C-alpha positions as CSV (number, residue, x, y, z in Angstrom):
1,M,3.0,4.7,-1.3
2,V,2.2,3.5,2.2
3,C,2.0,-0.1,3.3
4,S,2.4,-2.4,6.2
5,G,4.1,-5.8,6.5
6,K,5.9,-7.9,4.0
7,I,4.4,-6.2,1.0
8,G,6.8,-3.4,1.7
9,H,9.8,-5.7,1.0
10,E,8.1,-6.9,-2.2
11,L,7.4,-3.3,-3.3
12,A,11.1,-2.4,-2.7
13,A,12.3,-5.3,-4.7
14,C,9.9,-4.4,-7.6
15,R,11.0,-0.8,-7.4
16,R,14.7,-2.0,-7.8
17,E,13.7,-4.3,-10.7
18,L,11.9,-1.4,-12.5
19,G,14.8,1.0,-11.8
20,S,12.2,3.4,-10.4
21,T,13.6,6.4,-8.6
22,D,10.4,8.5,-8.3
23,T,8.4,6.4,-5.9
24,A,8.8,6.4,-2.1
25,I,7.7,3.5,0.0
26,I,6.7,4.2,3.6
27,T,6.1,1.1,5.7
28,V,3.9,1.5,8.8
29,E,4.5,-1.3,11.2
30,R,2.3,-0.2,14.1
31,L,-1.3,0.4,13.0
32,Y,-2.7,1.0,16.5
33,P,-2.4,3.5,17.9
34,F,-2.1,4.9,14.4
35,P,1.0,7.0,14.0
36,E,-0.8,10.1,12.5
37,R,1.9,12.7,13.4
38,E,4.8,10.5,12.4
39,L,3.2,9.7,9.1
40,A,2.1,13.2,8.4
41,S,5.7,14.4,9.0
42,E,6.9,11.9,6.4
43,L,4.2,12.7,3.8
44,V,4.7,16.5,4.1
45,R,8.1,16.0,2.4
46,F,6.4,15.2,-0.9
47,P,4.6,17.6,-3.2
48,A,0.8,18.0,-2.7
49,T,0.4,16.8,-6.3
50,A,2.2,13.5,-5.6
51,R,-0.2,10.4,-5.6
52,A,-0.7,8.8,-2.2
53,R,-1.5,5.1,-2.2
54,W,-2.1,2.4,0.4
55,V,-0.9,-1.0,-0.9
56,Q,-2.0,-4.2,0.7
57,E,-1.9,-7.7,-0.6
58,E,-5.1,-8.8,1.1
59,P,-8.5,-8.3,-0.7
60,E,-9.9,-4.8,-0.5
61,N,-12.6,-5.9,2.0
62,Q,-10.0,-7.5,4.2
63,G,-6.7,-6.4,5.7
64,A,-6.1,-2.9,7.1
65,W,-7.6,-0.7,4.4
66,S,-10.9,0.0,6.2
67,F,-9.2,0.9,9.4
68,V,-6.3,2.9,7.8
69,A,-8.2,4.8,5.1
70,P,-9.7,7.7,7.2
71,R,-6.5,8.0,9.3
72,L,-4.3,8.0,6.3
73,V,-6.3,10.6,4.5
74,K,-6.1,12.8,7.6
75,S,-2.3,12.3,7.8
76,A,-1.7,12.7,4.1
77,G,-4.0,15.7,3.7
78,R,-5.1,14.4,0.3
79,V,-7.0,11.7,-1.5
80,V,-5.4,8.2,-0.9
81,E,-5.9,5.5,-3.5
82,N,-6.1,1.8,-2.5
83,V,-4.2,-0.8,-4.3
84,S,-5.2,-4.3,-3.3
85,R,-6.7,-7.5,-4.6
86,P,-10.4,-7.3,-5.5
87,E,-13.0,-8.0,-2.8
88,S,-13.3,-11.6,-1.9
89,P,-15.1,-13.8,0.5
90,A,-11.9,-15.8,1.2
91,P,-8.4,-14.5,2.3
92,A,-6.6,-16.8,-0.2
93,V,-7.3,-17.7,-3.8
94,G,-6.6,-21.4,-3.3
95,S,-4.1,-21.8,-6.1
96,A,-0.4,-21.1,-5.9
97,R,-0.2,-20.2,-9.6
98,R,-3.2,-17.7,-9.3
99,H,-1.7,-16.2,-6.1
100,V,1.6,-15.5,-8.0
101,M,-0.3,-14.0,-10.9
102,E,-2.4,-11.8,-8.6
103,Q,0.7,-10.7,-6.6
104,R,2.4,-9.7,-9.9
105,T,-0.6,-7.7,-11.0
106,L,-0.8,-6.1,-7.5
107,L,2.8,-4.9,-7.7
108,T,2.4,-3.7,-11.3
109,E,-0.7,-1.7,-10.3
110,A,1.2,-0.2,-7.4
111,F,3.7,1.4,-9.7
112,A,1.3,2.3,-12.5
């Protein structure tokens, strides 16, 4: 999976908790200019059958997904799935308890 920002740390912690050894996490810290060659050289190390996912904690209609999607597909050379919160008119849910619940769901979906 590919991500940017603090979600990468949360994914790594979740991977440790799950004891997962079959999932790579690639964190892209510079989105512009997009590091197509660097990312392609990382992704080529994985089998063509491996699932490629972009994970972001922002809602699908916010965050980097709309910018990253076509560039990531080009770098990955395969279909890339998006794992994010559902589309929303607001960047935050307005409830700490709901945020924690959504974040837990997001991390679970990332490893599903």
